[in-house]
mmCIF entry with sequence, helices, sheets and N, C-alpha, C, O atoms, coordinates in Angstrom:
data_MODEL
# 
_entry.id   MODEL 
# 
_entity.id                         1 
_entity.type                       polymer 
_entity.pdbx_number_of_molecules   1 
# 
_entity_poly.entity_id                      1 
_entity_poly.type                           'polypeptide(L)' 
_entity_poly.nstd_linkage                   no 
_entity_poly.nstd_monomer                   no 
_entity_poly.pdbx_seq_one_letter_code       MGCVNGQAQAIINRIKSELDVSHIDDIRVFSHNYGCSQLGDDHENTKMPW 
_entity_poly.pdbx_seq_one_letter_code_can   MGCVNGQAQAIINRIKSELDVSHIDDIRVFSHNYGCSQLGDDHENTKMPW 
_entity_poly.pdbx_strand_id                 A 
# 
loop_
_entity_poly_seq.entity_id 
_entity_poly_seq.num 
_entity_poly_seq.mon_id 
_entity_poly_seq.hetero 
1 1  MET n 
1 2  GLY n 
1 3  CYS n 
1 4  VAL n 
1 5  ASN n 
1 6  GLY n 
1 7  GLN n 
1 8  ALA n 
1 9  GLN n 
1 10 ALA n 
1 11 ILE n 
1 12 ILE n 
1 13 ASN n 
1 14 ARG n 
1 15 ILE n 
1 16 LYS n 
1 17 SER n 
1 18 GLU n 
1 19 LEU n 
1 20 ASP n 
1 21 VAL n 
1 22 SER n 
1 23 HIS n 
1 24 ILE n 
1 25 ASP n 
1 26 ASP n 
1 27 ILE n 
1 28 ARG n 
1 29 VAL n 
1 30 PHE n 
1 31 SER n 
1 32 HIS n 
1 33 ASN n 
1 34 TYR n 
1 35 GLY n 
1 36 CYS n 
1 37 SER n 
1 38 GLN n 
1 39 LEU n 
1 40 GLY n 
1 41 ASP n 
1 42 ASP n 
1 43 HIS n 
1 44 GLU n 
1 45 ASN n 
1 46 THR n 
1 47 LYS n 
1 48 MET n 
1 49 PRO n 
1 50 TRP n 
# 
_struct_asym.id          A 
_struct_asym.entity_id   1 
# 
loop_
_struct_conf.conf_type_id 
_struct_conf.id 
_struct_conf.pdbx_PDB_helix_id 
_struct_conf.beg_label_comp_id 
_struct_conf.beg_label_asym_id 
_struct_conf.beg_label_seq_id 
_struct_conf.pdbx_beg_PDB_ins_code 
_struct_conf.end_label_comp_id 
_struct_conf.end_label_asym_id 
_struct_conf.end_label_seq_id 
_struct_conf.pdbx_end_PDB_ins_code 
_struct_conf.beg_auth_comp_id 
_struct_conf.beg_auth_asym_id 
_struct_conf.beg_auth_seq_id 
_struct_conf.end_auth_comp_id 
_struct_conf.end_auth_asym_id 
_struct_conf.end_auth_seq_id 
_struct_conf.pdbx_PDB_helix_class 
_struct_conf.details 
_struct_conf.pdbx_PDB_helix_length 
HELX_P HELX_P1 AA1 GLY A 2  ? VAL A 4  ? GLY A 2  VAL A 4  5 ? 3  
HELX_P HELX_P2 AA2 ASN A 5  ? GLU A 18 ? ASN A 5  GLU A 18 1 ? 14 
HELX_P HELX_P3 AA3 GLY A 40 ? THR A 46 ? GLY A 40 THR A 46 1 ? 7  
# 
_struct_conf_type.id          HELX_P 
_struct_conf_type.criteria    ? 
_struct_conf_type.reference   ? 
# 
loop_
_atom_site.group_PDB 
_atom_site.id 
_atom_site.type_symbol 
_atom_site.label_atom_id 
_atom_site.label_alt_id 
_atom_site.label_comp_id 
_atom_site.label_asym_id 
_atom_site.label_entity_id 
_atom_site.label_seq_id 
_atom_site.pdbx_PDB_ins_code 
_atom_site.Cartn_x 
_atom_site.Cartn_y 
_atom_site.Cartn_z 
_atom_site.occupancy 
_atom_site.B_iso_or_equiv 
_atom_site.pdbx_formal_charge 
_atom_site.auth_seq_id 
_atom_site.auth_comp_id 
_atom_site.auth_asym_id 
_atom_site.auth_atom_id 
_atom_site.pdbx_PDB_model_num 
ATOM 1   N N  . MET A 1 1  ? 0.813   -1.179  0.000   1.00 0.00 ? 1  MET A N  1 
ATOM 2   C CA . MET A 1 1  ? 0.000   0.000   0.000   1.00 0.00 ? 1  MET A CA 1 
ATOM 3   C C  . MET A 1 1  ? 0.862   1.249   0.000   1.00 0.00 ? 1  MET A C  1 
ATOM 4   O O  . MET A 1 1  ? 2.041   1.202   0.350   1.00 0.00 ? 1  MET A O  1 
ATOM 5   N N  . GLY A 1 2  ? 0.280   2.338   -0.385  1.00 0.00 ? 2  GLY A N  1 
ATOM 6   C CA . GLY A 1 2  ? 1.031   3.559   -0.594  1.00 0.00 ? 2  GLY A CA 1 
ATOM 7   C C  . GLY A 1 2  ? 1.796   4.088   0.602   1.00 0.00 ? 2  GLY A C  1 
ATOM 8   O O  . GLY A 1 2  ? 2.822   4.748   0.432   1.00 0.00 ? 2  GLY A O  1 
ATOM 9   N N  . CYS A 1 3  ? 1.320   3.812   1.815   1.00 0.00 ? 3  CYS A N  1 
ATOM 10  C CA . CYS A 1 3  ? 1.973   4.394   2.989   1.00 0.00 ? 3  CYS A CA 1 
ATOM 11  C C  . CYS A 1 3  ? 3.275   3.691   3.367   1.00 0.00 ? 3  CYS A C  1 
ATOM 12  O O  . CYS A 1 3  ? 3.967   4.147   4.277   1.00 0.00 ? 3  CYS A O  1 
ATOM 13  N N  . VAL A 1 4  ? 3.624   2.610   2.704   1.00 0.00 ? 4  VAL A N  1 
ATOM 14  C CA . VAL A 1 4  ? 4.879   1.909   3.037   1.00 0.00 ? 4  VAL A CA 1 
ATOM 15  C C  . VAL A 1 4  ? 5.896   1.944   1.903   1.00 0.00 ? 4  VAL A C  1 
ATOM 16  O O  . VAL A 1 4  ? 6.913   1.254   1.972   1.00 0.00 ? 4  VAL A O  1 
ATOM 17  N N  . ASN A 1 5  ? 5.645   2.727   0.871   1.00 0.00 ? 5  ASN A N  1 
ATOM 18  C CA . ASN A 1 5  ? 6.583   2.808   -0.251  1.00 0.00 ? 5  ASN A CA 1 
ATOM 19  C C  . ASN A 1 5  ? 7.982   3.205   0.211   1.00 0.00 ? 5  ASN A C  1 
ATOM 20  O O  . ASN A 1 5  ? 8.966   2.590   -0.200  1.00 0.00 ? 5  ASN A O  1 
ATOM 21  N N  . GLY A 1 6  ? 8.079   4.215   1.050   1.00 0.00 ? 6  GLY A N  1 
ATOM 22  C CA . GLY A 1 6  ? 9.377   4.697   1.529   1.00 0.00 ? 6  GLY A CA 1 
ATOM 23  C C  . GLY A 1 6  ? 10.104  3.663   2.364   1.00 0.00 ? 6  GLY A C  1 
ATOM 24  O O  . GLY A 1 6  ? 11.315  3.490   2.228   1.00 0.00 ? 6  GLY A O  1 
ATOM 25  N N  . GLN A 1 7  ? 9.372   2.971   3.230   1.00 0.00 ? 7  GLN A N  1 
ATOM 26  C CA . GLN A 1 7  ? 9.989   1.947   4.064   1.00 0.00 ? 7  GLN A CA 1 
ATOM 27  C C  . GLN A 1 7  ? 10.488  0.780   3.221   1.00 0.00 ? 7  GLN A C  1 
ATOM 28  O O  . GLN A 1 7  ? 11.570  0.250   3.473   1.00 0.00 ? 7  GLN A O  1 
ATOM 29  N N  . ALA A 1 8  ? 9.714   0.381   2.231   1.00 0.00 ? 8  ALA A N  1 
ATOM 30  C CA . ALA A 1 8  ? 10.130  -0.715  1.352   1.00 0.00 ? 8  ALA A CA 1 
ATOM 31  C C  . ALA A 1 8  ? 11.398  -0.336  0.598   1.00 0.00 ? 8  ALA A C  1 
ATOM 32  O O  . ALA A 1 8  ? 12.302  -1.160  0.463   1.00 0.00 ? 8  ALA A O  1 
ATOM 33  N N  . GLN A 1 9  ? 11.476  0.886   0.109   1.00 0.00 ? 9  GLN A N  1 
ATOM 34  C CA . GLN A 1 9  ? 12.674  1.330   -0.592  1.00 0.00 ? 9  GLN A CA 1 
ATOM 35  C C  . GLN A 1 9  ? 13.865  1.391   0.359   1.00 0.00 ? 9  GLN A C  1 
ATOM 36  O O  . GLN A 1 9  ? 14.982  1.059   -0.040  1.00 0.00 ? 9  GLN A O  1 
ATOM 37  N N  . ALA A 1 10 ? 13.657  1.803   1.592   1.00 0.00 ? 10 ALA A N  1 
ATOM 38  C CA . ALA A 1 10 ? 14.739  1.847   2.581   1.00 0.00 ? 10 ALA A CA 1 
ATOM 39  C C  . ALA A 1 10 ? 15.283  0.443   2.853   1.00 0.00 ? 10 ALA A C  1 
ATOM 40  O O  . ALA A 1 10 ? 16.491  0.270   3.015   1.00 0.00 ? 10 ALA A O  1 
ATOM 41  N N  . ILE A 1 11 ? 14.406  -0.552  2.905   1.00 0.00 ? 11 ILE A N  1 
ATOM 42  C CA . ILE A 1 11 ? 14.844  -1.933  3.101   1.00 0.00 ? 11 ILE A CA 1 
ATOM 43  C C  . ILE A 1 11 ? 15.711  -2.390  1.937   1.00 0.00 ? 11 ILE A C  1 
ATOM 44  O O  . ILE A 1 11 ? 16.758  -3.004  2.140   1.00 0.00 ? 11 ILE A O  1 
ATOM 45  N N  . ILE A 1 12 ? 15.279  -2.093  0.731   1.00 0.00 ? 12 ILE A N  1 
ATOM 46  C CA . ILE A 1 12 ? 16.068  -2.471  -0.444  1.00 0.00 ? 12 ILE A CA 1 
ATOM 47  C C  . ILE A 1 12 ? 17.419  -1.772  -0.433  1.00 0.00 ? 12 ILE A C  1 
ATOM 48  O O  . ILE A 1 12 ? 18.441  -2.401  -0.710  1.00 0.00 ? 12 ILE A O  1 
ATOM 49  N N  . ASN A 1 13 ? 17.440  -0.493  -0.121  1.00 0.00 ? 13 ASN A N  1 
ATOM 50  C CA . ASN A 1 13 ? 18.708  0.243   -0.077  1.00 0.00 ? 13 ASN A CA 1 
ATOM 51  C C  . ASN A 1 13 ? 19.663  -0.381  0.935   1.00 0.00 ? 13 ASN A C  1 
ATOM 52  O O  . ASN A 1 13 ? 20.861  -0.495  0.678   1.00 0.00 ? 13 ASN A O  1 
ATOM 53  N N  . ARG A 1 14 ? 19.133  -0.783  2.078   1.00 0.00 ? 14 ARG A N  1 
ATOM 54  C CA . ARG A 1 14 ? 19.970  -1.399  3.110   1.00 0.00 ? 14 ARG A CA 1 
ATOM 55  C C  . ARG A 1 14 ? 20.491  -2.766  2.654   1.00 0.00 ? 14 ARG A C  1 
ATOM 56  O O  . ARG A 1 14 ? 21.660  -3.088  2.867   1.00 0.00 ? 14 ARG A O  1 
ATOM 57  N N  . ILE A 1 15 ? 19.634  -3.557  2.036   1.00 0.00 ? 15 ILE A N  1 
ATOM 58  C CA . ILE A 1 15 ? 20.062  -4.855  1.516   1.00 0.00 ? 15 ILE A CA 1 
ATOM 59  C C  . ILE A 1 15 ? 21.193  -4.671  0.514   1.00 0.00 ? 15 ILE A C  1 
ATOM 60  O O  . ILE A 1 15 ? 22.209  -5.362  0.580   1.00 0.00 ? 15 ILE A O  1 
ATOM 61  N N  . LYS A 1 16 ? 21.012  -3.731  -0.420  1.00 0.00 ? 16 LYS A N  1 
ATOM 62  C CA . LYS A 1 16 ? 22.030  -3.503  -1.449  1.00 0.00 ? 16 LYS A CA 1 
ATOM 63  C C  . LYS A 1 16 ? 23.345  -3.003  -0.869  1.00 0.00 ? 16 LYS A C  1 
ATOM 64  O O  . LYS A 1 16 ? 24.410  -3.287  -1.416  1.00 0.00 ? 16 LYS A O  1 
ATOM 65  N N  . SER A 1 17 ? 23.282  -2.264  0.230   1.00 0.00 ? 17 SER A N  1 
ATOM 66  C CA . SER A 1 17 ? 24.510  -1.718  0.805   1.00 0.00 ? 17 SER A CA 1 
ATOM 67  C C  . SER A 1 17 ? 25.208  -2.691  1.753   1.00 0.00 ? 17 SER A C  1 
ATOM 68  O O  . SER A 1 17 ? 26.417  -2.582  1.956   1.00 0.00 ? 17 SER A O  1 
ATOM 69  N N  . GLU A 1 18 ? 24.471  -3.641  2.338   1.00 0.00 ? 18 GLU A N  1 
ATOM 70  C CA . GLU A 1 18 ? 25.055  -4.515  3.350   1.00 0.00 ? 18 GLU A CA 1 
ATOM 71  C C  . GLU A 1 18 ? 25.301  -5.946  2.900   1.00 0.00 ? 18 GLU A C  1 
ATOM 72  O O  . GLU A 1 18 ? 26.075  -6.662  3.536   1.00 0.00 ? 18 GLU A O  1 
ATOM 73  N N  . LEU A 1 19 ? 24.662  -6.380  1.820   1.00 0.00 ? 19 LEU A N  1 
ATOM 74  C CA . LEU A 1 19 ? 24.799  -7.766  1.385   1.00 0.00 ? 19 LEU A CA 1 
ATOM 75  C C  . LEU A 1 19 ? 25.398  -7.846  -0.011  1.00 0.00 ? 19 LEU A C  1 
ATOM 76  O O  . LEU A 1 19 ? 25.312  -6.896  -0.790  1.00 0.00 ? 19 LEU A O  1 
ATOM 77  N N  . ASP A 1 20 ? 26.005  -8.988  -0.320  1.00 0.00 ? 20 ASP A N  1 
ATOM 78  C CA . ASP A 1 20 ? 26.515  -9.223  -1.670  1.00 0.00 ? 20 ASP A CA 1 
ATOM 79  C C  . ASP A 1 20 ? 25.346  -9.648  -2.546  1.00 0.00 ? 20 ASP A C  1 
ATOM 80  O O  . ASP A 1 20 ? 24.859  -10.774 -2.437  1.00 0.00 ? 20 ASP A O  1 
ATOM 81  N N  . VAL A 1 21 ? 24.904  -8.767  -3.398  1.00 0.00 ? 21 VAL A N  1 
ATOM 82  C CA . VAL A 1 21 ? 23.792  -9.067  -4.299  1.00 0.00 ? 21 VAL A CA 1 
ATOM 83  C C  . VAL A 1 21 ? 24.272  -9.107  -5.754  1.00 0.00 ? 21 VAL A C  1 
ATOM 84  O O  . VAL A 1 21 ? 23.485  -8.929  -6.684  1.00 0.00 ? 21 VAL A O  1 
ATOM 85  N N  . SER A 1 22 ? 25.565  -9.342  -5.932  1.00 0.00 ? 22 SER A N  1 
ATOM 86  C CA . SER A 1 22 ? 26.126  -9.357  -7.280  1.00 0.00 ? 22 SER A CA 1 
ATOM 87  C C  . SER A 1 22 ? 25.551  -10.472 -8.149  1.00 0.00 ? 22 SER A C  1 
ATOM 88  O O  . SER A 1 22 ? 25.604  -10.380 -9.376  1.00 0.00 ? 22 SER A O  1 
ATOM 89  N N  . HIS A 1 23 ? 25.013  -11.505 -7.548  1.00 0.00 ? 23 HIS A N  1 
ATOM 90  C CA . HIS A 1 23 ? 24.417  -12.616 -8.290  1.00 0.00 ? 23 HIS A CA 1 
ATOM 91  C C  . HIS A 1 23 ? 22.929  -12.396 -8.587  1.00 0.00 ? 23 HIS A C  1 
ATOM 92  O O  . HIS A 1 23 ? 22.283  -13.253 -9.190  1.00 0.00 ? 23 HIS A O  1 
ATOM 93  N N  . ILE A 1 24 ? 22.392  -11.254 -8.166  1.00 0.00 ? 24 ILE A N  1 
ATOM 94  C CA . ILE A 1 24 ? 20.984  -10.918 -8.385  1.00 0.00 ? 24 ILE A CA 1 
ATOM 95  C C  . ILE A 1 24 ? 20.916  -9.791  -9.416  1.00 0.00 ? 24 ILE A C  1 
ATOM 96  O O  . ILE A 1 24 ? 21.630  -8.794  -9.307  1.00 0.00 ? 24 ILE A O  1 
ATOM 97  N N  . ASP A 1 25 ? 20.057  -9.959  -10.411 1.00 0.00 ? 25 ASP A N  1 
ATOM 98  C CA . ASP A 1 25 ? 19.940  -8.940  -11.462 1.00 0.00 ? 25 ASP A CA 1 
ATOM 99  C C  . ASP A 1 25 ? 19.473  -7.600  -10.927 1.00 0.00 ? 25 ASP A C  1 
ATOM 100 O O  . ASP A 1 25 ? 20.043  -6.565  -11.273 1.00 0.00 ? 25 ASP A O  1 
ATOM 101 N N  . ASP A 1 26 ? 18.447  -7.602  -10.091 1.00 0.00 ? 26 ASP A N  1 
ATOM 102 C CA . ASP A 1 26 ? 17.940  -6.347  -9.543  1.00 0.00 ? 26 ASP A CA 1 
ATOM 103 C C  . ASP A 1 26 ? 16.973  -6.646  -8.399  1.00 0.00 ? 26 ASP A C  1 
ATOM 104 O O  . ASP A 1 26 ? 16.411  -7.737  -8.306  1.00 0.00 ? 26 ASP A O  1 
ATOM 105 N N  . ILE A 1 27 ? 16.799  -5.671  -7.550  1.00 0.00 ? 27 ILE A N  1 
ATOM 106 C CA . ILE A 1 27 ? 15.814  -5.730  -6.468  1.00 0.00 ? 27 ILE A CA 1 
ATOM 107 C C  . ILE A 1 27 ? 15.027  -4.433  -6.567  1.00 0.00 ? 27 ILE A C  1 
ATOM 108 O O  . ILE A 1 27 ? 15.613  -3.351  -6.580  1.00 0.00 ? 27 ILE A O  1 
ATOM 109 N N  . ARG A 1 28 ? 13.712  -4.533  -6.638  1.00 0.00 ? 28 ARG A N  1 
ATOM 110 C CA . ARG A 1 28 ? 12.884  -3.347  -6.841  1.00 0.00 ? 28 ARG A CA 1 
ATOM 111 C C  . ARG A 1 28 ? 11.661  -3.328  -5.942  1.00 0.00 ? 28 ARG A C  1 
ATOM 112 O O  . ARG A 1 28 ? 11.193  -4.364  -5.469  1.00 0.00 ? 28 ARG A O  1 
ATOM 113 N N  . VAL A 1 29 ? 11.161  -2.131  -5.721  1.00 0.00 ? 29 VAL A N  1 
ATOM 114 C CA . VAL A 1 29 ? 9.867   -1.928  -5.082  1.00 0.00 ? 29 VAL A CA 1 
ATOM 115 C C  . VAL A 1 29 ? 8.889   -1.563  -6.183  1.00 0.00 ? 29 VAL A C  1 
ATOM 116 O O  . VAL A 1 29 ? 9.148   -0.649  -6.966  1.00 0.00 ? 29 VAL A O  1 
ATOM 117 N N  . PHE A 1 30 ? 7.782   -2.259  -6.251  1.00 0.00 ? 30 PHE A N  1 
ATOM 118 C CA . PHE A 1 30 ? 6.721   -1.897  -7.176  1.00 0.00 ? 30 PHE A CA 1 
ATOM 119 C C  . PHE A 1 30 ? 5.682   -1.123  -6.362  1.00 0.00 ? 30 PHE A C  1 
ATOM 120 O O  . PHE A 1 30 ? 4.758   -1.701  -5.790  1.00 0.00 ? 30 PHE A O  1 
ATOM 121 N N  . SER A 1 31 ? 5.857   0.170   -6.326  1.00 0.00 ? 31 SER A N  1 
ATOM 122 C CA . SER A 1 31 ? 5.041   1.021   -5.459  1.00 0.00 ? 31 SER A CA 1 
ATOM 123 C C  . SER A 1 31 ? 3.792   1.532   -6.177  1.00 0.00 ? 31 SER A C  1 
ATOM 124 O O  . SER A 1 31 ? 3.699   1.513   -7.405  1.00 0.00 ? 31 SER A O  1 
ATOM 125 N N  . HIS A 1 32 ? 2.853   1.980   -5.381  1.00 0.00 ? 32 HIS A N  1 
ATOM 126 C CA . HIS A 1 32 ? 1.660   2.640   -5.901  1.00 0.00 ? 32 HIS A CA 1 
ATOM 127 C C  . HIS A 1 32 ? 1.174   3.621   -4.846  1.00 0.00 ? 32 HIS A C  1 
ATOM 128 O O  . HIS A 1 32 ? 1.661   3.620   -3.715  1.00 0.00 ? 32 HIS A O  1 
ATOM 129 N N  . ASN A 1 33 ? 0.228   4.444   -5.213  1.00 0.00 ? 33 ASN A N  1 
ATOM 130 C CA . ASN A 1 33 ? -0.226  5.520   -4.324  1.00 0.00 ? 33 ASN A CA 1 
ATOM 131 C C  . ASN A 1 33 ? -1.528  5.215   -3.606  1.00 0.00 ? 33 ASN A C  1 
ATOM 132 O O  . ASN A 1 33 ? -2.089  6.104   -2.965  1.00 0.00 ? 33 ASN A O  1 
ATOM 133 N N  . TYR A 1 34 ? -2.028  3.993   -3.691  1.00 0.00 ? 34 TYR A N  1 
ATOM 134 C CA . TYR A 1 34 ? -3.341  3.698   -3.138  1.00 0.00 ? 34 TYR A CA 1 
ATOM 135 C C  . TYR A 1 34 ? -3.263  2.720   -1.972  1.00 0.00 ? 34 TYR A C  1 
ATOM 136 O O  . TYR A 1 34 ? -2.309  1.949   -1.866  1.00 0.00 ? 34 TYR A O  1 
ATOM 137 N N  . GLY A 1 35 ? -4.264  2.750   -1.102  1.00 0.00 ? 35 GLY A N  1 
ATOM 138 C CA . GLY A 1 35 ? -4.427  1.733   -0.100  1.00 0.00 ? 35 GLY A CA 1 
ATOM 139 C C  . GLY A 1 35 ? -4.273  2.157   1.345   1.00 0.00 ? 35 GLY A C  1 
ATOM 140 O O  . GLY A 1 35 ? -4.415  1.304   2.221   1.00 0.00 ? 35 GLY A O  1 
ATOM 141 N N  . CYS A 1 36 ? -3.994  3.403   1.660   1.00 0.00 ? 36 CYS A N  1 
ATOM 142 C CA . CYS A 1 36 ? -3.804  3.797   3.056   1.00 0.00 ? 36 CYS A CA 1 
ATOM 143 C C  . CYS A 1 36 ? -4.914  4.697   3.581   1.00 0.00 ? 36 CYS A C  1 
ATOM 144 O O  . CYS A 1 36 ? -5.620  4.325   4.518   1.00 0.00 ? 36 CYS A O  1 
ATOM 145 N N  . SER A 1 37 ? -5.069  5.841   3.006   1.00 0.00 ? 37 SER A N  1 
ATOM 146 C CA . SER A 1 37 ? -5.983  6.833   3.579   1.00 0.00 ? 37 SER A CA 1 
ATOM 147 C C  . SER A 1 37 ? -7.441  6.553   3.283   1.00 0.00 ? 37 SER A C  1 
ATOM 148 O O  . SER A 1 37 ? -8.309  6.964   4.053   1.00 0.00 ? 37 SER A O  1 
ATOM 149 N N  . GLN A 1 38 ? -7.737  5.863   2.188   1.00 0.00 ? 38 GLN A N  1 
ATOM 150 C CA . GLN A 1 38 ? -9.108  5.532   1.814   1.00 0.00 ? 38 GLN A CA 1 
ATOM 151 C C  . GLN A 1 38 ? -9.998  6.768   1.705   1.00 0.00 ? 38 GLN A C  1 
ATOM 152 O O  . GLN A 1 38 ? -11.124 6.772   2.202   1.00 0.00 ? 38 GLN A O  1 
ATOM 153 N N  . LEU A 1 39 ? -9.496  7.808   1.060   1.00 0.00 ? 39 LEU A N  1 
ATOM 154 C CA . LEU A 1 39 ? -10.258 9.027   0.830   1.00 0.00 ? 39 LEU A CA 1 
ATOM 155 C C  . LEU A 1 39 ? -10.298 9.349   -0.658  1.00 0.00 ? 39 LEU A C  1 
ATOM 156 O O  . LEU A 1 39 ? -9.350  9.040   -1.380  1.00 0.00 ? 39 LEU A O  1 
ATOM 157 N N  . GLY A 1 40 ? -11.350 9.949   -1.117  1.00 0.00 ? 40 GLY A N  1 
ATOM 158 C CA . GLY A 1 40 ? -11.456 10.430  -2.486  1.00 0.00 ? 40 GLY A CA 1 
ATOM 159 C C  . GLY A 1 40 ? -11.152 9.368   -3.525  1.00 0.00 ? 40 GLY A C  1 
ATOM 160 O O  . GLY A 1 40 ? -11.715 8.274   -3.482  1.00 0.00 ? 40 GLY A O  1 
ATOM 161 N N  . ASP A 1 41 ? -10.260 9.686   -4.463  1.00 0.00 ? 41 ASP A N  1 
ATOM 162 C CA . ASP A 1 41 ? -9.894  8.754   -5.528  1.00 0.00 ? 41 ASP A CA 1 
ATOM 163 C C  . ASP A 1 41 ? -9.304  7.468   -4.967  1.00 0.00 ? 41 ASP A C  1 
ATOM 164 O O  . ASP A 1 41 ? -9.508  6.395   -5.534  1.00 0.00 ? 41 ASP A O  1 
ATOM 165 N N  . ASP A 1 42 ? -8.581  7.564   -3.868  1.00 0.00 ? 42 ASP A N  1 
ATOM 166 C CA . ASP A 1 42 ? -8.005  6.384   -3.231  1.00 0.00 ? 42 ASP A CA 1 
ATOM 167 C C  . ASP A 1 42 ? -9.115  5.400   -2.868  1.00 0.00 ? 42 ASP A C  1 
ATOM 168 O O  . ASP A 1 42 ? -9.001  4.206   -3.142  1.00 0.00 ? 42 ASP A O  1 
ATOM 169 N N  . HIS A 1 43 ? -10.176 5.892   -2.258  1.00 0.00 ? 43 HIS A N  1 
ATOM 170 C CA . HIS A 1 43 ? -11.290 5.035   -1.865  1.00 0.00 ? 43 HIS A CA 1 
ATOM 171 C C  . HIS A 1 43 ? -11.976 4.443   -3.093  1.00 0.00 ? 43 HIS A C  1 
ATOM 172 O O  . HIS A 1 43 ? -12.322 3.262   -3.092  1.00 0.00 ? 43 HIS A O  1 
ATOM 173 N N  . GLU A 1 44 ? -12.177 5.231   -4.125  1.00 0.00 ? 44 GLU A N  1 
ATOM 174 C CA . GLU A 1 44 ? -12.821 4.748   -5.356  1.00 0.00 ? 44 GLU A CA 1 
ATOM 175 C C  . GLU A 1 44 ? -12.010 3.643   -6.011  1.00 0.00 ? 44 GLU A C  1 
ATOM 176 O O  . GLU A 1 44 ? -12.591 2.716   -6.576  1.00 0.00 ? 44 GLU A O  1 
ATOM 177 N N  . ASN A 1 45 ? -10.685 3.713   -5.952  1.00 0.00 ? 45 ASN A N  1 
ATOM 178 C CA . ASN A 1 45 ? -9.837  2.724   -6.593  1.00 0.00 ? 45 ASN A CA 1 
ATOM 179 C C  . ASN A 1 45 ? -9.672  1.437   -5.793  1.00 0.00 ? 45 ASN A C  1 
ATOM 180 O O  . ASN A 1 45 ? -9.268  0.420   -6.357  1.00 0.00 ? 45 ASN A O  1 
ATOM 181 N N  . THR A 1 46 ? -9.967  1.451   -4.513  1.00 0.00 ? 46 THR A N  1 
ATOM 182 C CA . THR A 1 46 ? -9.743  0.256   -3.699  1.00 0.00 ? 46 THR A CA 1 
ATOM 183 C C  . THR A 1 46 ? -11.007 -0.386  -3.144  1.00 0.00 ? 46 THR A C  1 
ATOM 184 O O  . THR A 1 46 ? -10.921 -1.471  -2.567  1.00 0.00 ? 46 THR A O  1 
ATOM 185 N N  . LYS A 1 47 ? -12.161 0.225   -3.289  1.00 0.00 ? 47 LYS A N  1 
ATOM 186 C CA . LYS A 1 47 ? -13.381 -0.370  -2.722  1.00 0.00 ? 47 LYS A CA 1 
ATOM 187 C C  . LYS A 1 47 ? -13.892 -1.525  -3.588  1.00 0.00 ? 47 LYS A C  1 
ATOM 188 O O  . LYS A 1 47 ? -13.627 -1.589  -4.789  1.00 0.00 ? 47 LYS A O  1 
ATOM 189 N N  . MET A 1 48 ? -14.612 -2.410  -2.961  1.00 0.00 ? 48 MET A N  1 
ATOM 190 C CA . MET A 1 48 ? -15.169 -3.562  -3.651  1.00 0.00 ? 48 MET A CA 1 
ATOM 191 C C  . MET A 1 48 ? -16.283 -3.102  -4.599  1.00 0.00 ? 48 MET A C  1 
ATOM 192 O O  . MET A 1 48 ? -17.007 -2.158  -4.284  1.00 0.00 ? 48 MET A O  1 
ATOM 193 N N  . PRO A 1 49 ? -16.425 -3.756  -5.746  1.00 0.00 ? 49 PRO A N  1 
ATOM 194 C CA . PRO A 1 49 ? -17.415 -3.317  -6.741  1.00 0.00 ? 49 PRO A CA 1 
ATOM 195 C C  . PRO A 1 49 ? -18.855 -3.679  -6.397  1.00 0.00 ? 49 PRO A C  1 
ATOM 196 O O  . PRO A 1 49 ? -19.760 -3.232  -7.102  1.00 0.00 ? 49 PRO A O  1 
ATOM 197 N N  . TRP A 1 50 ? -19.114 -4.449  -5.369  1.00 0.00 ? 50 TRP A N  1 
ATOM 198 C CA . TRP A 1 50 ? -20.488 -4.830  -5.064  1.00 0.00 ? 50 TRP A CA 1 
ATOM 199 C C  . TRP A 1 50 ? -21.062 -4.098  -3.928  1.00 0.00 ? 50 TRP A C  1 
ATOM 200 O O  . TRP A 1 50 ? -22.217 -4.325  -3.567  1.00 0.00 ? 50 TRP A O  1 
# 
């Protein structure tokens, strides 16, 4: 969810700086802006259709 994008990126940055990841092609965060506040457009994009 959108409110943890920064924390997820911080974890990846720490992994890349502290561990040997030379055998891994890449480590990424697939972030998005929805799922925390549930207001306005956020609510419209995450609510159930029924």
